[in-house]
N, CA, C and O of each residue as an XYZ file, in Angstrom:
340
protein
N      -1.668    -12.803     -5.331
C      -0.528    -13.426     -4.682
C       0.495    -12.341     -4.329
O       0.782    -11.462     -5.143
N       1.027    -12.407     -3.144
C       1.921    -11.386     -2.617
C       3.227    -11.310     -3.400
O       3.792    -10.225     -3.538
N       3.714    -12.426     -3.910
C       5.000    -12.442     -4.593
C       4.986    -11.656     -5.905
O       6.044    -11.311     -6.430
N       3.796    -11.374     -6.436
C       3.716    -10.585     -7.669
C       3.988     -9.108     -7.427
O       4.204     -8.353     -8.375
N       3.981     -8.693     -6.170
C       4.190     -7.301     -5.818
C       5.642     -7.140     -5.374
O       6.129     -7.898     -4.535
N       6.329     -6.147     -5.942
C       7.737     -5.966     -5.599
C       7.899     -5.536     -4.143
O       6.964     -5.041     -3.514
N       9.084     -5.734     -3.636
C       9.375     -5.361     -2.246
C       9.189     -3.859     -2.035
O       8.720     -3.429     -0.981
N       9.555     -3.072     -3.029
C       9.394     -1.623     -2.925
C       7.914     -1.243     -2.841
O       7.532     -0.363     -2.069
N       7.088     -1.917     -3.644
C       5.649     -1.652     -3.606
C       5.048     -2.062     -2.271
O       4.205     -1.354     -1.720
N       5.481     -3.208     -1.751
C       4.988     -3.660     -0.442
C       5.379     -2.680      0.652
O       4.558     -2.340      1.504
N       6.631     -2.221      0.637
C       7.085     -1.249      1.635
C       6.301      0.051      1.531
O       5.944      0.652      2.545
N       6.035      0.484      0.299
C       5.266      1.712      0.101
C       3.835      1.557      0.612
O       3.283      2.489      1.195
N       3.234      0.393      0.399
C       1.878      0.155      0.889
C       1.823      0.104      2.408
O       0.884      0.617      3.018
N       2.826     -0.511      3.015
C       2.883     -0.537      4.478
C       2.983      0.898      5.003
O       2.306      1.259      5.965
N       3.820      1.702      4.374
C       3.972      3.103      4.782
C       2.663      3.872      4.593
O       2.309      4.698      5.434
N       1.946      3.609      3.505
C       0.664      4.291      3.257
C      -0.374      3.909      4.315
O      -1.125      4.765      4.783
N      -0.418      2.639      4.691
C      -1.362      2.200      5.728
C      -1.002      2.853      7.057
O      -1.882      3.312      7.785
N       0.280      2.893      7.370
C       0.702      3.542      8.611
C       0.332      5.026      8.598
O      -0.130      5.564      9.603
N       0.532      5.665      7.484
C       0.180      7.081      7.346
C      -1.325      7.282      7.534
O      -1.750      8.196      8.241
N      -2.118      6.433      6.905
C      -3.571      6.501      7.054
C      -3.964      6.364      8.525
O      -4.790      7.129      9.023
N      -3.378      5.400      9.208
C      -3.699      5.180     10.617
C      -3.314      6.379     11.471
O      -4.094      6.816     12.318
N      -2.127      6.909     11.257
C      -1.664      8.042     12.060
C      -2.511      9.289     11.830
O      -2.918      9.946     12.788
N      -2.779      9.618     10.572
C      -3.557     10.819     10.289
C      -5.010     10.668     10.723
O      -5.621     11.631     11.187
N      -5.564      9.477     10.579
C      -6.941      9.257     11.021
C      -7.041      9.382     12.536
O      -8.006      9.939     13.059
N      -6.050      8.868     13.228
C      -6.037      8.956     14.683
C      -5.882     10.408     15.125
O      -6.511     10.831     16.095
N      -5.059     11.163     14.428
C      -4.853     12.573     14.763
C      -6.105     13.390     14.468
O      -6.476     14.273     15.241
N      -6.760     13.086     13.334
C      -7.916     13.862     12.882
C      -9.102     13.733     13.828
O      -9.622     14.742     14.306
N      -9.534     12.520     14.103
C     -10.734     12.379     14.932
C     -10.654     11.278     15.980
O     -11.588     11.107     16.764
N      -9.586     10.551     16.008
C      -9.406      9.526     17.028
C     -10.237      8.270     16.840
O     -10.131      7.340     17.640
N     -11.054      8.220     15.814
C     -11.906      7.057     15.580
C     -11.105      5.944     14.893
O     -10.199      6.232     14.111
N     -11.426      4.702     15.173
C     -10.754      3.592     14.493
C     -10.973      3.650     12.975
O     -11.996      4.141     12.499
N     -10.005      3.146     12.245
C     -10.085      3.115     10.786
C     -10.730      1.800     10.371
O     -10.231      0.736     10.736
N     -11.827      1.845      9.618
C     -12.456      0.598      9.163
C     -11.514     -0.198      8.247
O     -10.789      0.372      7.432
N     -11.544     -1.509      8.400
C     -10.702     -2.363      7.560
C     -11.020     -2.150      6.081
O     -10.143     -2.291      5.230
N     -12.265     -1.814      5.778
C     -12.655     -1.556      4.383
C     -11.852     -0.395      3.797
O     -11.512     -0.414      2.614
N     -11.548      0.614      4.612
C     -10.741      1.741      4.140
C      -9.316      1.302      3.835
O      -8.711      1.752      2.862
N      -8.790      0.424      4.670
C      -7.439     -0.092      4.438
C      -7.430     -0.961      3.182
O      -6.520     -0.860      2.359
N      -8.433     -1.806      3.040
C      -8.534     -2.661      1.845
C      -8.652     -1.828      0.582
O      -8.050     -2.151     -0.441
N      -9.425     -0.761      0.654
C      -9.600      0.129     -0.506
C      -8.268      0.773     -0.889
O      -7.935      0.867     -2.071
N      -7.513      1.212      0.108
C      -6.203      1.814     -0.142
C      -5.264      0.815     -0.800
O      -4.612      1.139     -1.792
N      -5.190     -0.389     -0.261
C      -4.286     -1.406     -0.797
C      -4.726     -1.836     -2.193
O      -3.893     -1.962     -3.091
N      -6.021     -2.061     -2.384
C      -6.501     -2.533     -3.693
C      -6.385     -1.460     -4.771
O      -6.377     -1.782     -5.959
N      -6.294     -0.195     -4.378
C      -6.104      0.852     -5.384
C      -4.702      0.787     -5.988
O      -4.462      1.339     -7.063
N      -3.777      0.114     -5.299
C      -2.409     -0.011     -5.786
C      -2.118     -1.379     -6.393
O      -1.276     -1.506     -7.281
N      -2.823     -2.405     -5.907
C      -2.546     -3.763     -6.385
C      -3.758     -4.648     -6.168
O      -4.500     -4.474     -5.201
N      -3.956     -5.594     -7.067
C      -5.064     -6.537     -6.958
C      -4.604     -7.906     -6.458
O      -5.350     -8.880     -6.553
N      -3.397     -7.987     -5.932
C      -2.855     -9.266     -5.466
C      -3.700     -9.819     -4.319
O      -4.069     -9.087     -3.401
N      -4.000    -11.108     -4.380
C      -4.805    -11.767     -3.337
C      -4.020    -11.881     -2.042
O      -2.830    -12.196     -2.040
N      -4.707    -11.621     -0.946
C      -4.096    -11.769      0.364
C      -3.159    -10.646      0.752
O      -2.549    -10.682      1.821
N      -3.042     -9.660     -0.100
C      -2.087     -8.583      0.150
C      -2.504     -7.710      1.334
O      -1.651     -7.295      2.119
N      -3.788     -7.426      1.473
C      -4.239     -6.543      2.549
C      -3.872     -7.116      3.914
O      -3.356     -6.390      4.764
N      -4.125     -8.388      4.136
C      -3.792     -9.013      5.422
C      -2.295     -8.952      5.687
O      -1.873     -8.685      6.812
N      -1.498     -9.196      4.666
C      -0.051     -9.151      4.817
C       0.416     -7.733      5.142
O       1.256     -7.537      6.020
N      -0.134     -6.748      4.432
C       0.236     -5.342      4.656
C      -0.133     -4.919      6.071
O       0.660     -4.259      6.742
N      -1.326     -5.289      6.535
C      -1.757     -4.945      7.893
C      -0.812     -5.584      8.918
O      -0.419     -4.934      9.886
N      -0.456     -6.830      8.711
C       0.453     -7.510      9.642
C       1.811     -6.811      9.691
O       2.388     -6.637     10.765
N       2.315     -6.414      8.531
C       3.606     -5.713      8.497
C       3.512     -4.336      9.150
O       4.441     -3.904      9.833
N       2.387     -3.649      8.940
C       2.189     -2.339      9.573
C       2.149     -2.490     11.092
O       2.675     -1.643     11.814
N       1.528     -3.563     11.577
C       1.490     -3.809     13.015
C       2.904     -3.965     13.579
O       3.229     -3.405     14.625
N       3.728     -4.722     12.883
C       5.103     -4.952     13.321
C       5.883     -3.633     13.316
O       6.603     -3.331     14.268
N       5.739     -2.860     12.253
C       6.477     -1.595     12.153
C       6.017     -0.569     13.173
O       6.837      0.159     13.731
N       4.712     -0.502     13.425
C       4.216      0.426     14.438
C       4.870      0.125     15.786
O       5.304      1.043     16.483
N       4.940     -1.134     16.151
C       5.525     -1.504     17.428
C       7.018     -1.172     17.447
O       7.527     -0.645     18.436
N       7.707     -1.477     16.366
C       9.149     -1.236     16.311
C       9.533      0.230     16.244
O      10.506      0.645     16.874
N       8.788      1.015     15.495
C       9.141      2.419     15.284
C       8.574      3.331     16.367
O       9.291      4.161     16.926
N       7.283      3.175     16.661
C       6.615      4.092     17.574
C       6.288      3.487     18.938
O       5.969      4.211     19.881
N       6.368      2.170     19.042
C       5.948      1.521     20.272
C       4.433      1.452     20.395
O       3.912      1.210     21.483
N       3.718      1.663     19.286
C       2.254      1.607     19.257
C       1.807      0.211     18.873
O       2.473     -0.487     18.108
N       0.675     -0.179     19.414
C       0.087     -1.457     19.041
C      -1.131     -1.196     18.165
O      -2.056     -0.497     18.578
N      -1.133     -1.743     16.982
C      -2.248     -1.589     16.048
C      -3.091     -2.848     16.143
O      -2.613     -3.945     15.854
N      -4.344     -2.694     16.548
C      -5.222     -3.845     16.737
C      -6.472     -3.711     15.891
O      -6.893     -2.610     15.536
N      -7.051     -4.848     15.578
C      -8.346     -4.868     14.910
C      -9.417     -4.990     15.985
O      -9.375     -5.893     16.821
N     -10.374     -4.072     15.952
C     -11.449     -4.075     16.937
C     -12.641     -4.860     16.431
O     -12.899     -4.918     15.228
N     -13.360     -5.460     17.354
C     -14.624     -6.092     16.981
C     -15.662     -4.994     16.791
O     -15.442     -3.861     17.221
N     -16.775     -5.303     16.164
C     -17.816     -4.295     15.948
C     -18.347     -3.744     17.264
O     -18.672     -2.560     17.346
N     -18.442     -4.575     18.288
C     -18.922     -4.122     19.596
C     -17.952     -3.116     20.185
O     -18.369     -2.079     20.701
N     -16.664     -3.409     20.114
C     -15.664     -2.485     20.654
C     -15.634     -1.194     19.852
O     -15.434     -0.120     20.419
N     -15.831     -1.281     18.542
C     -15.833     -0.086     17.708
C     -16.992      0.830     18.078
O     -16.834      2.051     18.072
N     -18.132      0.276     18.394
C     -19.295      1.099     18.804
C     -19.002      1.827     20.105
O     -19.370      2.991     20.263
N     -18.347      1.156     21.031
C     -18.035      1.755     22.322
C     -17.038      2.891     22.201
O     -17.063      3.818     23.010
N     -16.151      2.841     21.196
C     -15.141      3.872     21.019
C     -15.641      5.039     20.189
O     -14.935      6.039     20.053
N     -16.819      4.940     19.639
C     -17.372      6.035     18.854
C     -17.114      5.939     17.377
O     -17.267      6.932     16.665
N     -16.725      4.774     16.884
C     -16.417      4.604     15.466
C     -17.659      4.668     14.595
O     -17.554      4.795     13.375
N     -18.830      4.583     15.203
C     -20.078      4.560     14.427
C     -20.513      5.960     14.025
O     -21.607      6.131     13.489
N     -19.685      6.956     14.270
C     -20.048      8.337     13.940
C     -20.212      8.541     12.479
O     -20.517      9.651     12.041
């Protein structure tokens, strides 16, 4: 449950997901698998539904801070972008 995680922890997790996305994009440009994001979030907290909430907040912050849109790709789109490397 999301309410078991403090606001500071949630903000830190959103920042960590954003950092992961930015560095992964800089490193090789390949999309980040949702499993990697889930692994990052679950390493800090076992709260149910937290990963989806963190991703949604990261999407909002990316748009507000950088003007970037963070989207989830389908497996077909991921193959076309080279994520299967």
